[in-house]
C-alpha positions, 0 to 999 in steps of 0.5 A: 281697621288696618291690619298691621303685622306688629310682631314683624315690625317689632322684629325690624325696629328690635322693640321688646316688651308689652305694646301697650298704649302708654308714654313709655312705649310710644317713646321707645318706638319713636326712638327705635324706629328712625334707627332701624329704618332709614330715611331715603328716596331710591324709589323716586330717584329710580323712576318707581311709584311710591306707594301709600297703601299699608300693604305697600309700606309694610311690604317695602319698609318691614319686609323689604329692609328698605326705607322711605320718606315722610309719608311712608315712615309716618303712615307706616308708624300711625298704623302701628300706633292705632293697632297698639291702641294709641289715639292718633290724628294725622297732620301736615306741616310746611318745611322751614328747614333750609328755606329762606325767610319769606318763602312760603312752602307747600304742606308737603310734610306729614307728622301725628298728634298723639293723645294720651289721656289730657296730654297732647304730643307730636311724633315724627319718624320721617324728617330726614336728617333731623328726625325726631327721636322721641315725641314731643309734648304739645307745649310751647316755649318749653325746651325739651330733650330728646336722645339727640338734640333739644327741641322746642315748639313755639306759637306761630300765626294760628299754628306752631313751628317746631325748631331744633337747637343745632350748633347751639342755634335755634333752627326752624325745621316746620310750621303745622296746625292741628287740622286733620289730614287723610290719606288722599291729602298726602297722595297728592304731595307724595306724587308731586315730589316723586315725579316733578322733574326738579324735585330733590327727590327725583334728581338725587339721593337723600338718606338719613338714619339716627344712632343712640349718639349720632346721626348719619345724613347723605346729601347726593355725594356729601356723607356726614356724621354728626355726633351728639357732642357736636362734632361733625365728620364729612367725606365726599363719596367718589366712586360707585362701589364706595357709595353702594356699600355706604347705602348698605353698611351705614344706612342699612338698605337692602338695595334694589336689584337693578343695574339702573342704580349704578348707572344713575349713581355714577351720573350723579356722582359725575354731576357732583365732583369732589372739588 
């Protein structure tokens, strides 16, 4: 059984209360995690290894006040849930968000199946700019409210497709099935995404964080704040100091102490002019 410092994790996300394996606790943890621990890919952007062992996840995302990407977030969350006593099965998904119809993607995303009594839920605290803010019942054809966008799960090709209502229209996020995955399955995709020279996680910066009434999303130099009421604020980050301040203050990332970060941010800004 993996040992996780639950007290330190609860302090990191601001959870107060008894950590019981029930729906109320699951939903509270699921709302707090993506608000307090951001999605970010600074490690692969800087050429650093992305480690998935429990000690490294805890050291980076909890003690180090950093964020991570889907494997880091959801593995850490799964260890926390297991330590509390939840019934957790780790799954994999094929991303459909911003993917053209007819294009088959790899199983490059992680999510979880949580069983509470005789009811199954899916949990996912690591899908970037559209990370779930609540666990969803594994029920097809039902619109489910979350603290932010409505979601629904539909049957698709022997599995499921998760969709979010964005701008009044249903948008596909990813497809998945219930085949259990193991750490070695994630290690393959994790290494590929962190090392392939054309990976978006190697060539640029992506960051995301939720709040009670909005989402913050950064893709290279483009910053967006999506409010729950539908309004979106957008701006372009044009200098290194502004960029660092945004990562630290908006996304609450304790930045790596390396001069390479400033150098690579400057190069990215130059490659993505405001025009």
